[in-house]
C-alpha positions as CSV (number, residue, x, y, z in Angstrom):
1,X,33.6,-22.3,-189.4
2,X,32.3,-25.6,-187.7
3,X,29.2,-24.0,-186.8
4,X,28.3,-22.5,-190.1
5,X,25.0,-24.7,-190.4
6,X,23.7,-24.5,-187.1
7,X,24.1,-20.4,-187.2
8,X,22.5,-20.1,-191.1
9,X,19.6,-21.9,-190.0
10,X,19.4,-20.0,-186.7
11,X,19.6,-16.5,-188.9
12,X,17.4,-18.2,-191.8
13,X,14.4,-19.0,-188.5
14,X,15.1,-15.7,-186.9
15,X,15.1,-13.4,-190.3
16,X,12.3,-15.2,-191.6
17,X,10.1,-15.1,-188.6
18,X,9.7,-19.0,-189.0
19,X,8.4,-19.2,-185.6
20,X,7.4,-22.9,-185.9
21,X,10.4,-24.2,-186.7
22,X,13.6,-24.9,-184.7
23,X,17.2,-25.5,-185.7
24,X,16.3,-28.8,-184.9
25,X,13.7,-29.0,-187.1
26,X,15.9,-28.4,-190.2
27,X,18.4,-30.8,-191.5
28,X,21.6,-29.7,-193.0
29,X,20.2,-31.2,-196.9
30,X,16.3,-30.7,-196.1
31,X,15.0,-28.5,-199.2
32,X,14.7,-25.0,-198.2
33,X,12.2,-24.9,-200.8
34,X,9.4,-26.7,-201.8
35,X,8.0,-30.1,-199.3
36,X,10.9,-30.0,-196.9
37,X,10.9,-26.5,-195.4
38,X,8.7,-24.6,-198.1
39,X,10.2,-21.0,-198.5
40,X,9.2,-18.8,-200.9
41,X,10.9,-16.3,-203.4
42,X,10.3,-13.6,-200.8
43,X,11.8,-15.6,-198.5
44,X,14.8,-16.3,-201.1
45,X,15.2,-12.1,-201.1
46,X,15.4,-12.1,-197.5
47,X,18.3,-14.3,-197.3
48,X,20.4,-12.5,-200.1
49,X,20.1,-9.5,-198.0
50,X,21.3,-11.8,-195.3
51,X,24.2,-13.1,-196.6
52,X,25.1,-9.7,-198.1
53,X,24.9,-8.2,-194.5
54,X,26.5,-11.3,-192.8
55,X,29.1,-12.7,-194.8
56,X,29.7,-10.2,-197.2
57,X,28.3,-12.5,-200.5
58,X,26.4,-11.1,-203.3
59,X,24.4,-13.4,-206.0
60,X,23.8,-11.8,-208.7
61,X,23.1,-14.9,-210.8
62,X,19.7,-15.9,-210.6
63,X,20.2,-19.4,-211.1
64,X,23.4,-19.5,-209.5
65,X,20.6,-18.6,-206.5
66,X,18.7,-21.6,-206.9
67,X,21.3,-24.2,-207.0
68,X,22.8,-22.0,-203.6
69,X,20.0,-22.1,-201.7
70,X,18.7,-25.5,-202.4
71,X,19.9,-26.4,-198.9
72,X,20.9,-25.2,-195.5
73,X,24.5,-27.4,-196.9
74,X,24.7,-25.8,-200.3
75,X,24.7,-22.4,-198.7
76,X,27.0,-23.6,-196.4
77,X,29.4,-24.6,-199.0
78,X,28.8,-21.6,-201.0
79,X,30.1,-19.0,-197.9
80,X,32.8,-21.1,-197.4
81,X,34.1,-21.1,-200.8
82,X,33.6,-17.3,-201.3
83,X,34.2,-15.9,-198.2
């Protein structure tokens, strides 16, 4: 899964309609929520659906979700560990 991080960036941009961003604009460790990328709670729900649909990953604990969705890197690590 060497391209997992790039794939996640692409899918997040596509699914969240982030037309102002490109894959190159998102660093693996950029904060998805807050100052770096600026996603919100609606975006988090869409990412949850994306992970379930595309990777078979279910997130049931909101505290766990906050940790997982910190960055592209944390999402990728969670997928690699749980797939």
